[in-house]
Every structure is written in structure tokens, then in C-alpha cells.
N, C-alpha and C positions, 0 to 999 in steps of 0.2 A: 503495500498501501505505501502512496509515495505522500511523504511529508506535505500538509498546506497553511499560509500564511494571508495571514488579510490584513496585517495590522503595520505600520513603520515598526522600520527596526528600530527606532528610537534615534538617528543620525540625521535631528534639523539644523544645527547646529555645524556639524561637518557638512552636508550641500550647501548651506541658506547661499555663501556666497558662489560658487559656482549658479546656483538657481537665478542670484539674481544678475551675474554678468550676462548672463547667454540667452534672460527673457524676456529683462525687465527693460523697464522705461522708464526715464526722469523725463521729458519730457514729455508723455503719457499723466504722469504724476500731476503736473502742472499745469496741465492742458482742465486734470478736475478741479486745478483750488483756480483756473479760471471762466468755471463756467463753462466750462467742452466745447470753448468755443475760441478761436486765431483768427483776429483780420491785420492785415496787412497792404497798404498802399489800395489797389484795386478785390483784391484778393476775399473770403471772410471763410473758411471752414469751422463747419459743422460739427463736434462727434456726437454719438448718439450716448444718451446715459449708462447706457449695460452694453459692452461690448468685451471683448476674449474670453481668455481662460477663464473657464467653470472654472465653481469647488471640486467639482468629479474630474474632471484635466487638471488642475494642479497633483487633487492625491494623489492623479495615476504616477505623469510624469514626477515626480520626488519618491513616488515609492522605485519608481525603476531608479534614478537617482542612487538610494537607499537600498538596495536591491547591491549594485554596482560597488558600491562602497566598501557594502557587507563582504562581500565574494569577493575583494579581488581578482584570488587566484583560479574562483574557475569558471566556465563555461558557462555563458545566460544566454536563455533561447528566448521570443516573443512569439504569440504565435503567425500575430501579422504588426499590420499599424498601432501604434500606441491611440493614439488618436491622427485622425482628418488632418496632419501638416506637416509637410517638405523639408521644411525645416527643422521640427523638432524627432521626425523621422533620423533623417542626415545625422542628429546630432546625437542620438541608441546610441546609430552604425560608425560609428566614429571609436566609442565606448566601446567598443569590442560586442556587444548584442547582435545577437543570430535571428536571419525572420522566416518564421518557417512557410510565409505565404506571402501574398501581395506586390505588390505591383517594389517594393526592396527586398525580398525573398534572396537568403543568401544561407541556405541549408534547405532541412528536408526533417519534418519529424523521427525516420532511420537515424537522422544522426545525435538522435538523444541518447545517450545513457545519464546511468542509475545515480552520478555522482552533479550532474548536472543541477540548472536551474532553470524553470520557464515562470514569465509573464500572461499570466494571461492581462489584454491587456483593455482597457474604460470600456468596452463593447460589449467587456466577458466573451468565454470561445463556447462551438459546440460543448455537445455531449458527450458526439466523435470523439471532437479531439480533445478534450480532458479525461476520456479512454485511453488515448493512445500514452497518452502521458504515463499517469497511472501504469500505463503497463511498464513502462518505463521504470520507474520508480524516481523521479528525478521529483525535485521538491521543488513546489507549489505554491510561486506567488500572484494572488491575486489580487490586480486592483479594479474588477469591476465596478461602475459609480454604483452606488445605491440605487439610482432610480430606474436601472435596466434588473435588478434583478425584483422591485418592486412587482412591473412587467413580467417576469419570470413566476414570482408567487398567483400573481390572479390571472394564469394559462395555468398554470400548474392546479390551479384550486376549481377549473373548469372542467378540466380534464376529468378531475377527482368523481361530477357531479353531472358527465353524459353532455356535458356542452362542446361548439365548438368554437373553437378560437377561429376570431375573422380577424388577422392584422392587418391594422394600416401602416402601411413601412416599400420598402422596399428586397424583394425576394432575393436578391442577390450583398444585399448590405450589409455585413459582419456582423450585427446585433440583431437584427429579426436572424441573422439566419439564428444565433445562438438560443432567440427569443422560439422561434420557430421548432428546437429540436427538442425544447420541454415545454410545448404546446401537446406533444404525444403523448403527454405522461412522465419520459425516462428522466431519471438523475443524474446529477455527478456527482449523487454523493457527498458533497463538500455542503449547497447550498440551500439544497429540501431534501426528506427523505422520495423513491420511489415509492408511491400511488398505487401501485400492482396491476394498473387495466392503459388498456391507447385512446389516447387522447388524437385528436384533426384538429389540420388544421386547413387555414384557406388566404390567403395573402392576398389584400389586395391594396396599388400603388396607390389612386384616385377616387375622387367621387363614377368616375365613368363609370370604372370598376366593379365601384360596391354600387352603380346605380345599377350594372347586367345583375350582379346578384341581389340585389334584392327584387327583380321581376322575376331571373327562377323562385326567390321566397316566394312571391305571389303567386306564379300560374303557372310556375312549369315551365320547360324548358327542351333540349334537343342534348339530353346529356354529354352526345358525344364533343357538341359545339362548346359546351365548359369543359368541360378533360381538358380539348387542349386549347382553349383559351388557356386557362391555370396551370398548364399543365408542369412551367416551376415551380407553383406558387401550391403548388395541395402536398398535403400529407399524403402519405401510403394508404392505398386501399380507400381514401375520402370517393362517397359518389353522394353530387351531391343531392338527390333525389331521396334520400337516409340522411344526411348528416346535415343537417339545414335548419331541423328543425326544435333548434335548442343551440342557440350564439350567442358567446360572450365578443363581446369589443374590446383588443388590448390597441394594441400597438408599438407602431420603433418612436423613443422620447424626443424627435428632433423632425419633429417632421412636421410641418404646418398649424397651427394648437389647431385652428378657424376652420383647413380639412376635414381633420377630425374630430369634430364635434359635427360638422356638419351631416358626414359618415355614420354618428355613434346617428341621432335623428333619424338620419333617411331609412336605417335600416332597423330603427323602433318602428318607424311607420311603417314600415311593408306588415309585419309582424302583425303590428293595428289591422291594418287590412284581412292579412288572410286568417285569423286566427280571435280576434278580437283583444279590448283592453286587459278585460280581468284575464283572458291568459295567456296575453303576452305578459305576465309579467312573471309570469312562472315560466316562462320560454325566452327571455330578453335580458344582456345583463351585459355592462358597461361600467366601466371606472377611467377614468381621466389617470392617465398616467405619464401625459406632457411632462417631460422636466424641464423644472422651475424656473432654470438657467434658459430655457432656448425660449420659453415663456416673459419670461423679465426682458431678451434680443429683441422677443418684437417688439414687444409691446414700447421697446424701446423706440423704435426701428420703425413703428406709428406712429408715436411723438415726433421724432424728428423731422419726417412728414411732413405733420398738420403747420410746419412752417417752414414750407416750400424750399429744398433748395437748389436750384437746376441742374445740377448733378450729382449723381448717388456714386464713390465707389464702396461697394463693400469685398472685406476683405477674410481669404480660409480658403485651404485650400477648395483641388477645384470634383476635390470625391466625399468633403464637409458636405451632409443631410442637412443641415444646420444654416449652417453659412449658404449654402441655394437656396433653401426659407427665404433666406432674408433679401436678394438678387431678389426675388420672386414677388418680392414685397411693392416693391420699387418698379416692378418693370407690368404690374398689375396696376399699379396707380399712376401710366401714362408717362414714368421720370426717366429722365433718360440716363438708365445707373448700368455697373461693370463691374463682373462680381472676376476679380487679380488677386494675382493670390503674392506677392509681397508688391513694390517698390520699381522697381527692374519692374516690370510691367509695364508702367508707363513712361510711353520710351520720347514722348516728345511733349506738349501745347495741341499736335496735328495729328497724334496717334495711339493706342492707346491696347496695348496689348491684352485680350480680358477669353474668359469663358462667356461663351452663350449661356442665358435661363435655358434648362433643359437639352442642351450642344454636350456633344464629348471632345469636341479638340480648342483649344484657343487660336482669335482670332483678331484679325489689324483692325482695327473700327478708324476711321479717318474726320477728323474734324470731330475730335467731341467737348474738347473745351469749352466752356460758352463759349458766348457774340462779346466780341468788345465792350466795356465798360465793367462796372461795377460786378465781377462773381461770383459766386455759391455754391459750393461744395460742402457736401453732406458725407459722411463718410463716419463704417460703420463694423464691426468687425465678427465672425464665427468666435463659438465657445471655445474652438482648436487652436484661436490666435495667438503669438503673445507678443506683448506690450512691443516690443520692439522695433515686431516685424509692423505695430502700427505708426510711434510715434516715425520706423522710417519712413511713409506717406507722406508723412503734413508735410516735414522737410524735402519731400521733391518736389510738393506741391507748388516750396516758398521759392523753392530753388528759377524751377521755371518760368514763376513769375516777374524776376529778376527780384525779390526778394531778400535782403539780409535781414533773417534770423537770429546772428549773430548775441547779440542781449537776450535774446530767448535761452535761446540752449547754455550761457551764462548763468542764467537765474533758474534753468532749470538744474544744473550742474551744483549749482549750490546748496539745493535740499537733499538735505537726509537721508539718509539710507531709510525706505521707511518700513521694520521688522514685524513679520503678525503676533500680537499678544496669542499668550495659550490660548485665547478663549479662540480665533482666528481658527489658529492649528485644529485645533478640536473639536471646528467644524470642516476644514478638510478633510480630517482626520471622516467624522463621520457621515461623510460625504458614499463612504466606502460603505456605511448601512442599510438597509434597506424602508426609503421611508415612501 
């Protein structure tokens, strides 16, 4: 049986300086003090009031750094990206941590040996992956966010009570893969006990797919067509003619909250049409498990859009779900919005390299800068984006405008280094507990 660890190693003071140096930004700290806005010359840049690293991400990164410090002479693996941010994952690679899957993969599960350490990322890992690690007898360090574990607890309950889980998420996303593996009722042996029965699930990506399920619930349909449409997104043995009679709604924690709530409402309305209000109470369940940090960043984006900038920049990994949804909010508000990875994407006032909402590749857009006259640019960042990457954006924007913000940078540099209080540190630690 593999050893299992889900807490810090008590090395906060040892890793704090390197975390500060690698991910913090005193310019961002100063922006907070200045009301989240800087103006110079003809340019004003506004920052959303909630942005960047959430406590779950901070916890996962700190656990990875503490693990490296605790075991300097042992091989350390991680099942996939710790979070969806290229800069952070490359830092872990430079620390000698071996990635087992994903775009940074430089090892395989077959490489794991008994004396090795394996980190589970903030998204969690599937039951199958954990079983492979356990068979190797390696030491498991689990940095899974507590918000994700809360979703797992809900789908376990659904399976235990013979409810099919309808999961709002992306079927290929690491978190949803991990959640779906537990919706079948299987246990990883650590976060919950096996329930002794098999559960079912369907993953819906958006409202269109949810409406397809709703129509099938109300009036039935072509079973073969249903199975073909959801082939990669259903549990083994799933039968829509049998398994949609009792459902529980769950979600990938980083989805757009308004869409999750709309999907819940549509599914419930379908049950009322099919079974009536009274019977629906016994056949339909839903629990809001959108991560509070995801919600906070979406609320802050909505607030920023009320005082409408001319252009919106959203910073974060292109495979970051919560970052992508922030960009969607800008586009839905008919605002020129650019999802970029870092400051290097801002090529000039004429060109910006970005990934369009719904796209898979970067493109270069021409003439993106606001037209002549005072310019107002909004900035926000997903929950996996470090503050130093946000600070770099502000420097780059004012550099292009030809404004000298040297005095501002000097003012920022003079700020004292802010250390977390024990209470704040405990909050980050507790992000690993279900809530």
C-alpha cells in the first residue's frame, strides 16, 4: 500500500523566499493600494478586483515546492500539469519534477518505483491513475483542491443512491476525468470509501448538449444517436433509456457559473415536464459546486465591465478553463477581448498574439489598440496566473504607450514584502479540505 500525504511538510519559511521571487509582483501589490487602476499620459489600465492565484492553486504550488525541499534526493513525479499555466509547469520541470502525462510529459507511469514520490495536481487524478501509483508502492503527495473533492463527494452520493451524474464540464479536462471516474462509484482508497455499486454519468459541455439531454428525458429519442453524440462522455454501460430516470447535477469547478445554473434549471424543468413537480423532488438533485474563487473572478470581471474599458486583456494558460470563461464574458459583452499567455504576446500597438474564444491555436490580430485619444484597457487573469505575469502586462502596455512608469516601479520596489499571517496560511492549507 502506498503512503499518502495531503498536508504541508512544515517548510513554509524555507520555500517562501523562492515562491516570492518566482511568482510575486510588488507592482501588483501597489495596484491594489492604488484602487486597481493606473493612468499615465493617454492610457488608463484597470485591473479586476479579483484575479490570479486562488488559494487552491497557491496550496498546490507550495506543496510541490515543499515536496522538492523535503525529498531533495528522491525522484519526484507529477501525474499531469499542476495547474494550467505554462510558466508554473516549466518551473517545476526545472526543479527536476517529471511529468507523466500532458504536453510536458517526460516520463511514464512505468518509470515509477517504490522509493519515488508522486504528486497529484490541483485538479486531482483519476482512480485508474491512483491505482497505478499504489501498485508501484510510491509515496503520494495529494495537492487536489478541496473544491474538487467536494464535487467527488457529491457524485459518490449520487452513485450510492442510484442517481446518474450529469456533469457540466469538458470530458477531456483533467478535473472532469477525475470526477467522472468517481461518479462510477469507484474509490481511490483515500478520499472516500467504495460504495459497492456501479454509478453512471453523462458529461455535457454546454447548454446545447444539456438541451439534447433534456429533450431525451421528456420525449425519448434515437438511442443510437444519443450514444454516438455522447460516446466519449458517458460511463461504460450507460443507457439513456434506463439511466436518465434519476439524475444529480455536478460540475467541473471552473465552468462559467451562469451556464451551470442555467443547465441545472433546464434539466429540472425537463423532469417537471416528464414527471411532475412532486415526483421531481425524488428524482432530481443539484448542488452548486462552482469554486468560490472561480465565482469571485467572474463577479469581478462583470463588475469591471460595468465601467466599460475599450479593450479587455485576459491573462492565463490557453488550456485554463476558468481563464477561457473570463474571456468569454468579454466577448459576450461585445467587447474586444484578447486571451493571452503573457506579455510577450503583446507584439506592438498594431499586433497582438492571442487565442480566440473557442479556438485551438494562437492568431495575430491587427489594429487591436484603442483608436487615437485617451485609451482605457481592462486586465484580468485566471486563477492559475502568477502575479508577476500580471505585472509584466502593465509594464508592457505603458512601454508601448511611451510612458515612463519608472517612478511607479520604484514606489512598488519600496513596498515591504508581505508575509502571510498564520490565519492566511491556514486558509491556504485548508483549501485541500472539502468545502
